[in-house]
C-alpha positions as CSV (number, residue, x, y, z in Angstrom):
1,X,0.0,0.0,0.0
2,X,1.3,3.5,-0.9
3,X,1.6,5.8,2.1
4,X,-1.4,8.2,2.4
5,X,-2.1,11.1,4.6
6,X,-4.2,10.2,7.7
7,X,-7.2,12.1,6.3
8,X,-7.2,10.2,3.0
9,X,-6.7,6.9,4.7
10,X,-9.6,7.6,7.1
11,X,-11.8,8.4,4.0
12,X,-10.9,4.9,2.7
13,X,-11.4,3.1,6.0
14,X,-14.9,4.6,6.4
15,X,-16.0,2.7,3.3
16,X,-15.3,-0.6,5.1
17,X,-17.9,-1.7,7.5
18,X,-18.1,-4.8,9.8
19,X,-21.3,-6.9,9.8
20,X,-22.4,-10.0,11.6
21,X,-22.7,-13.1,9.3
22,X,-25.7,-14.3,11.3
23,X,-27.9,-11.4,10.3
24,X,-30.3,-12.9,7.7
25,X,-30.6,-9.7,5.7
26,X,-26.8,-9.5,5.4
27,X,-25.5,-10.9,2.1
28,X,-22.8,-13.5,2.6
29,X,-21.1,-13.3,-0.7
30,X,-20.4,-10.8,-3.4
31,X,-17.5,-8.9,-5.0
32,X,-17.2,-6.4,-2.1
33,X,-18.1,-8.8,0.8
34,X,-15.3,-10.5,2.6
35,X,-15.7,-13.3,5.2
36,X,-13.1,-12.9,7.9
37,X,-13.9,-15.9,10.1
38,X,-13.0,-19.6,10.6
39,X,-14.4,-22.4,8.5
40,X,-18.1,-23.0,9.0
41,X,-19.6,-25.4,6.6
42,X,-23.2,-24.9,8.0
43,X,-23.0,-21.3,6.8
44,X,-21.3,-22.1,3.5
45,X,-17.7,-21.2,4.5
46,X,-15.6,-24.2,3.4
47,X,-12.3,-22.8,4.6
48,X,-10.8,-20.4,7.1
49,X,-10.4,-16.9,5.8
50,X,-6.8,-15.7,5.8
51,X,-8.0,-13.0,8.1
52,X,-9.7,-15.2,10.7
53,X,-9.1,-14.7,14.4
54,X,-7.1,-17.8,15.4
55,X,-8.1,-17.2,19.1
56,X,-11.6,-18.2,20.1
57,X,-14.0,-17.6,22.9
58,X,-13.8,-20.2,25.6
59,X,-10.7,-22.3,26.1
60,X,-8.5,-21.1,23.3
61,X,-7.3,-23.6,20.7
62,X,-4.8,-21.3,19.0
63,X,-1.2,-22.6,18.9
64,X,0.5,-21.9,22.2
65,X,-2.5,-20.0,23.8
66,X,-3.6,-21.3,27.1
67,X,-6.1,-18.5,27.9
68,X,-9.8,-18.7,28.4
69,X,-11.4,-15.9,26.5
70,X,-14.8,-14.9,27.9
71,X,-15.8,-12.6,25.0
72,X,-14.6,-11.7,21.6
73,X,-12.8,-8.5,22.8
74,X,-10.7,-10.6,25.2
75,X,-9.0,-12.3,22.2
76,X,-7.9,-9.0,20.5
77,X,-4.5,-8.5,22.2
78,X,-3.6,-12.1,21.3
79,X,-5.0,-11.8,17.8
80,X,-3.0,-8.6,17.1
81,X,0.3,-10.1,18.2
82,X,-0.2,-13.2,16.1
83,X,-1.6,-11.3,13.1
84,X,1.3,-8.9,13.3
85,X,3.6,-11.8,13.0
86,X,1.8,-12.9,9.9
87,X,2.2,-9.5,8.3
88,X,5.8,-9.2,9.3
89,X,6.3,-12.7,7.8
90,X,4.5,-11.3,4.8
91,X,2.2,-14.3,4.4
92,X,1.0,-13.9,0.9
93,X,-2.6,-14.8,1.4
94,X,-3.0,-12.4,4.4
95,X,-1.4,-9.5,2.6
96,X,-3.3,-10.2,-0.6
97,X,-6.6,-10.1,1.2
98,X,-5.8,-6.9,3.1
99,X,-4.7,-5.3,-0.2
100,X,-7.9,-6.5,-2.0
101,X,-10.2,-5.0,0.7
102,X,-8.2,-1.8,0.8
103,X,-8.1,-1.4,-3.0
104,X,-11.9,-1.9,-3.3
105,X,-12.6,0.7,-0.7
106,X,-10.0,3.1,-2.1
107,X,-11.7,2.8,-5.5
108,X,-14.9,4.2,-3.8
109,X,-16.7,0.9,-3.2
110,X,-18.7,0.1,0.0
111,X,-16.9,-3.0,1.4
112,X,-18.2,-5.3,4.1
113,X,-16.2,-7.5,6.3
114,X,-18.2,-10.4,7.8
115,X,-17.6,-12.0,11.2
116,X,-19.4,-13.6,14.0
117,X,-18.9,-10.9,16.8
118,X,-20.2,-7.7,15.2
119,X,-21.6,-5.4,16.6
120,X,-19.6,-6.5,19.7
121,X,-15.9,-5.8,19.8
122,X,-14.4,-7.7,16.9
123,X,-11.1,-8.6,15.3
124,X,-12.3,-6.9,12.1
125,X,-12.0,-3.5,13.8
126,X,-8.4,-4.5,14.5
127,X,-8.0,-5.4,10.9
128,X,-9.3,-2.0,9.8
129,X,-6.8,-0.3,12.2
130,X,-4.0,-2.5,10.8
131,X,-4.9,-1.5,7.2
132,X,-4.9,2.2,8.2
133,X,-1.5,1.8,9.9
134,X,-0.1,0.1,6.8
135,X,-1.5,2.8,4.6
136,X,-0.2,5.7,6.6
137,X,2.9,4.4,8.4
138,X,1.3,5.4,11.7
139,X,2.1,2.8,14.4
140,X,-0.7,2.0,16.9
141,X,-3.4,4.3,15.6
142,X,-5.8,5.0,18.5
143,X,-8.6,7.0,16.7
144,X,-12.2,5.9,15.9
145,X,-12.8,3.5,13.0
């Protein structure tokens, strides 16, 4: 991603919304809809998204995690550390998906990221912050998304 001013990056990030996949009126597929969760065959998601939160509510099953997360927001610090390692390792599927979402929004499209937590605290908000940080070079952006 080319470096943008904070103002321009915020304009792009505002075009990306987070929605709950369980909401029946929410489309689950389409050019500008991106599922960001783990595999769930019952809902038609045959594979983990590259952007899924590897930490889950309850006794965590992520590699090396021994924490019990009581709600989605409890997983975010762990998710951000692990996801940061994926970005630093430049895992192609992760970076490709982030760039795809960013490009779609930068081109003026309304983009939806689907997860299971929204509107509660969700890893997709962390993903939006990470995209904004990558686009601007700002580390640990603390503003509203």
